[in-house]
C-alpha positions in Angstrom: 28.8 -90.6 30.1 31.3 -90.3 33.3 28.9 -87.9 35.3 25.8 -90.8 34.6 28.1 -93.6 35.9 29.3 -91.2 38.8 24.8 -90.9 39.4 24.2 -94.1 39.6 27.6 -95.4 41.6 27.6 -92.7 44.3 24.2 -91.3 44.4 22.2 -94.9 44.5 24.9 -96.7 46.0 25.2 -99.6 43.1 28.9 -101.3 42.9 31.2 -100.0 40.2 30.5 -102.5 37.7 26.7 -102.5 37.7 27.1 -98.6 38.1 29.0 -99.0 34.6 26.9 -101.4 33.1 23.7 -99.5 33.7 25.5 -96.4 32.7 26.2 -96.9 29.4 23.0 -98.1 28.6 21.3 -95.4 30.2 23.9 -93.4 27.9 22.9 -95.1 24.4 19.2 -94.7 25.3 20.0 -91.6 25.2 21.8 -91.4 22.3 19.0 -92.8 20.3 16.3 -91.1 21.5 18.3 -87.7 20.2 18.8 -89.9 17.1 15.1 -90.3 16.9 13.8 -86.7 17.9 16.0 -85.3 15.3 15.5 -87.4 12.3 11.8 -86.7 12.9 12.5 -83.1 12.9 14.7 -83.2 9.9 12.8 -85.0 7.9 9.2 -82.9 8.4 12.1 -79.8 8.2 13.4 -81.0 4.5 9.8 -81.6 3.7 9.2 -77.8 4.4 12.6 -76.6 2.7 11.7 -78.5 -0.6 8.2 -76.9 -0.3 9.4 -73.5 -0.1 11.9 -73.6 -3.0 9.1 -75.8 -4.9 6.4 -73.2 -4.0 4.6 -75.7 -2.7 2.7 -76.0 1.3 4.8 -79.5 2.0 3.0 -81.4 4.7 -0.5 -79.7 6.2 -2.7 -82.6 7.5 -1.3 -84.4 10.2 -0.7 -82.1 13.0 -2.6 -79.4 15.4 -2.0 -76.5 12.5 -1.9 -76.4 9.1 2.0 -77.2 8.9 1.9 -80.5 9.0 4.1 -81.0 12.0 3.0 -84.6 13.1 3.8 -86.2 9.8 6.9 -87.5 10.0 5.4 -89.2 13.1 2.4 -90.8 11.5 4.4 -91.6 8.6 6.8 -93.6 10.9 4.3 -95.6 12.3 3.2 -96.7 9.2 6.9 -97.6 8.6 6.5 -99.7 11.4 3.7 -101.7 10.7 4.6 -102.7 7.3 5.5 -106.3 7.0 9.2 -107.2 7.1 9.8 -109.1 3.9 13.1 -111.6 3.7 13.4 -112.5 -0.1 14.2 -116.0 -0.5 17.3 -115.6 -2.7 18.8 -113.0 0.0 22.0 -114.3 2.4 19.5 -114.1 5.3 22.4 -113.6 8.4 23.9 -110.8 6.2 20.6 -109.4 5.2 19.4 -109.2 8.9 22.7 -107.2 9.9 23.4 -105.0 7.4 20.7 -102.1 8.7 22.1 -102.1 12.4 25.7 -102.5 11.0 25.1 -99.3 8.8 23.0 -97.8 11.7 25.8 -98.8 15.0 28.5 -96.7 13.0 26.6 -93.8 13.2 25.2 -94.3 16.9 28.8 -94.8 17.6 30.2 -91.6 15.9 27.6 -89.8 18.1 29.5 -91.1 21.4 32.0 -88.9 20.5 30.2 -85.7 19.5 31.1 -83.5 22.6 27.8 -81.0 23.1 29.8 -79.3 25.5 33.3 -78.7 27.7 32.2 -81.5 30.7 29.8 -83.2 27.6 32.0 -86.1 26.8 31.6 -89.8 27.0 34.8 -90.0 27.8 38.3 -88.5 27.1 39.9 -89.0 23.8 43.0 -87.4 22.9 42.5 -88.9 19.2 38.8 -88.0 19.2 39.2 -86.4 16.1 40.3 -89.2 14.4 38.0 -91.8 16.4 35.0 -89.6 14.5 36.2 -89.8 11.1 37.3 -93.6 11.3 33.9 -94.8 13.0 31.8 -92.7 10.5 33.5 -94.6 7.3 32.3 -98.3 8.7 29.0 -97.6 7.8 30.0 -98.9 4.1 30.7 -102.3 5.6 27.0 -102.6 6.4 26.3 -101.2 2.7 28.4 -104.0 0.9 26.8 -106.5 3.1 22.9 -105.4 2.2 24.0 -105.1 -1.8 25.4 -108.6 -1.8 23.1 -110.3 0.1 20.0 -108.9 -1.1 21.4 -111.2 -4.2 20.1 -108.4 -6.6 21.5 -106.8 -8.9 20.4 -103.8 -8.3 21.3 -103.7 -5.0 25.0 -104.7 -5.8 25.7 -102.2 -8.4 24.5 -99.5 -5.8 26.6 -101.2 -3.1 30.2 -100.6 -5.4 29.1 -97.4 -6.4 28.9 -96.6 -2.5 32.3 -98.0 -1.7 33.6 -96.5 -4.8 32.1 -93.2 -3.3 33.1 -93.3 0.4 36.7 -94.7 -0.1 37.0 -91.5 -3.2 35.6 -88.4 -0.9 37.9 -89.7 2.5 40.8 -88.8 1.3 39.8 -85.1 0.9 38.3 -85.0 4.1 41.1 -86.4 5.7 43.5 -83.9 4.2 40.9 -81.1 4.9 41.4 -82.3 8.9 45.5 -81.9 8.4 44.6 -78.1 7.6 42.7 -77.7 10.8 45.2 -80.0 12.8 47.8 -78.0 11.6 45.8 -74.4 13.6 45.2 -76.4 16.6 47.9 -78.8 16.8 46.5 -81.6 18.6 43.6 -84.7 17.6 41.6 -83.4 20.6 38.2 -82.2 19.6 38.2 -80.3 22.9 41.5 -78.8 22.2 40.0 -77.8 18.6 37.3 -76.2 19.9 39.2 -74.3 22.6 41.9 -73.1 20.1 38.9 -71.3 18.0 37.2 -69.8 21.4 39.3 -66.9 21.7 37.2 -64.6 23.2 36.4 -62.7 19.9 33.2 -64.3 18.5 33.0 -65.6 14.9 36.6 -64.0 14.3 38.3 -66.7 16.1 37.0 -69.4 14.2 39.2 -71.3 12.0 36.5 -70.5 9.0 38.0 -66.8 9.1 41.6 -67.8 10.4 42.6 -66.9 6.5 41.3 -67.5 2.9 42.4 -70.9 2.6 40.6 -72.3 5.2 37.9 -70.6 4.8 37.6 -72.6 1.4 38.6 -75.5 3.2 35.2 -75.6 4.8 33.4 -75.1 2.0 35.6 -78.6 -0.1 34.1 -80.1 3.2 30.3 -79.7 2.9 31.0 -81.0 -0.6 32.7 -84.3 0.6 30.7 -84.5 3.5 27.7 -84.1 1.5 29.0 -87.2 -1.0 29.6 -89.4 1.6 26.0 -88.9 3.0 25.3 -90.0 -0.6 22.9 -87.3 -0.5 22.0 -85.6 -3.8 23.5 -84.3 -6.2 26.2 -87.2 -5.1 23.2 -89.5 -4.7 24.4 -92.4 -7.4 24.4 -95.4 -4.9 20.5 -95.1 -4.6 19.4 -93.5 -7.8 16.1 -94.2 -8.5 15.9 -94.0 -12.5 18.9 -96.5 -12.7 18.8 -98.3 -9.7 15.5 -98.7 -8.5 16.3 -97.4 -4.8 20.3 -99.1 -5.0 21.7 -100.9 -2.1 18.1 -101.0 0.1 15.8 -102.2 -2.9 14.9 -105.5 -1.0 14.4 -103.9 2.6 11.1 -103.3 4.0 9.6 -102.2 7.7 12.0 -101.8 10.4 15.7 -102.9 8.7 14.6 -100.0 5.9 13.8 -97.2 8.6 17.4 -98.0 10.0 18.7 -97.0 7.2 16.9 -94.1 6.8 17.5 -93.5 10.4 21.4 -93.7 9.2 21.3 -91.1 6.4 19.6 -88.1 8.1 21.8 -88.9 10.9 24.7 -88.8 9.5 23.6 -85.5 7.7 24.1 -84.3 11.5 27.2 -85.7 11.9 28.6 -83.6 8.7 27.1 -81.0 10.3 28.7 -81.0 13.9 32.1 -82.3 12.4 31.8 -79.1 10.4 30.6 -77.0 13.2 33.8 -78.7 15.4 36.3 -77.7 12.4 35.7 -74.5 11.6 32.5 -72.7 13.4 33.9 -72.8 16.9 32.0 -76.4 18.0 30.0 -75.3 21.1 31.4 -72.2 21.5 29.1 -69.7 21.5 29.5 -66.8 18.2 29.5 -64.1 21.2 29.6 -64.1 24.6 26.6 -61.6 26.5 26.7 -62.0 29.8 23.8 -59.4 29.9 21.4 -62.4 29.1 23.1 -64.9 31.5 20.2 -63.6 34.5 17.2 -63.8 32.1 15.9 -67.2 32.7 15.0 -68.9 29.4 17.4 -66.7 27.1 19.8 -67.1 29.2 19.7 -71.3 29.6 19.8 -71.4 25.7 22.3 -68.8 24.8 24.7 -69.8 27.8 24.3 -73.2 27.1 27.2 -75.1 24.7 24.6 -77.8 23.4 22.6 -75.3 22.0 25.4 -73.5 19.7 26.8 -76.7 18.6 23.1 -78.3 17.8 22.2 -74.7 16.1 25.4 -74.3 14.1 25.1 -78.5 12.9 21.6 -77.6 11.7 22.4 -74.8 9.6 24.7 -77.3 7.8 22.0 -79.6 7.8 19.9 -77.0 5.9 22.7 -76.3 3.7 22.4 -80.1 2.5 19.2 -80.2 2.3 19.2 -76.6 -0.3 21.3 -79.0 -2.1 19.5 -81.8 -3.0 16.5 -79.7 -4.3 18.9 -77.2 -6.3 21.5 -79.1 -8.1 20.9 -82.2 -10.5 22.3 -85.5 -10.0 26.3 -86.2 -11.0 26.9 -89.1 -13.8 29.4 -91.5 -11.9 32.6 -90.4 -14.4 31.7 -86.8 -12.9 31.6 -87.9 -9.4 34.9 -89.4 -9.5 36.7 -86.5 -11.6 35.1 -84.2 -8.9 36.6 -86.0 -6.3 40.0 -86.8 -7.7 40.9 -84.3 -9.7 39.2 -81.6 -7.9 39.0 -81.9 -4.4 42.4 -83.8 -4.0 44.3 -81.4 -5.5 42.7 -78.4 -3.8 43.3 -79.5 -0.5 46.8 -80.5 -1.0 47.3 -77.3 -2.4 45.1 -75.5 0.5 47.7 -77.7 3.1 50.8 -76.0 1.5 48.9 -72.6 1.4 48.3 -72.9 4.9 51.8 -73.7 6.2 53.0 -71.0 4.0 50.3 -68.4 5.6 51.3 -69.9 9.4 54.8 -69.1 8.6 54.4 -65.7 7.0 52.6 -64.6 10.3 54.9 -66.0 13.2 51.7 -68.9 13.9 54.1 -71.4 14.2 
């Protein structure tokens, strides 16, 4: 973001205040555009992934080919043309604000995601703490949506979501401790630099020791639960709660919940890439590709690598949805409190022992 502000200030000669305001607006629009493009691609991709798993074709009609690549855009236009209904019994102010709070929390997380060594919105010495803390704010909007809807199904869904998110935040926080033990810093930039040793994937925290490999798997499970994705989608379980906390929402307001859900899948992918897969560091350094116009730009771009790694994690989350059955409420809580939390606490202890044995501390 600093580069955008400098462009307006020095390149166009604008006053510092106006350059800052315009820079923030432009940066925000770029983030929103990226989220929108990602969701369009992710929805189409999930339909194709589910089709492959179920031995179907998936979307075929809307598009230039039989792959239905424009189906998501067609569905988006249809959704935006739907009537915006606000039921009479609802708390109107909270009902209107809820979807925007949920989306804003996700939007603010994207502001702290680095796409390269210099592609930052700002300097965060506690960048990792910021990403985790802000990502948890969406639960406020979910509670507001459930309460304001004045509907028992919405309220039940919101209550389930709060219990689920609070429970699975704990193993995620414990896994962060294991990562910080290696990096020695909460700075996202430092965590990635610690993994970029020049040895490609062998420098990643994923392969530093067996316990970190298990920690990455547990982080993926907890992150999927944080997003209310199958098999942890109890807050939106259609067979029990209609559509959960967004049962009463239509049109654009429903679209914001939809955007936030898919954007959060990308956030989990990016966090996993940063913590265990080297972040924006390339999988391998190939100097010979630098002079090739197209390949050199792609393989030399740090943004390409972190987006690629995040998309692979997103596809795994989609695969989960079409593979595993939904858990019961008691199974959901059991998994968090009696499986993930004890395992992550053990990982911290074993990680410290490993580092001491090999003189890493």
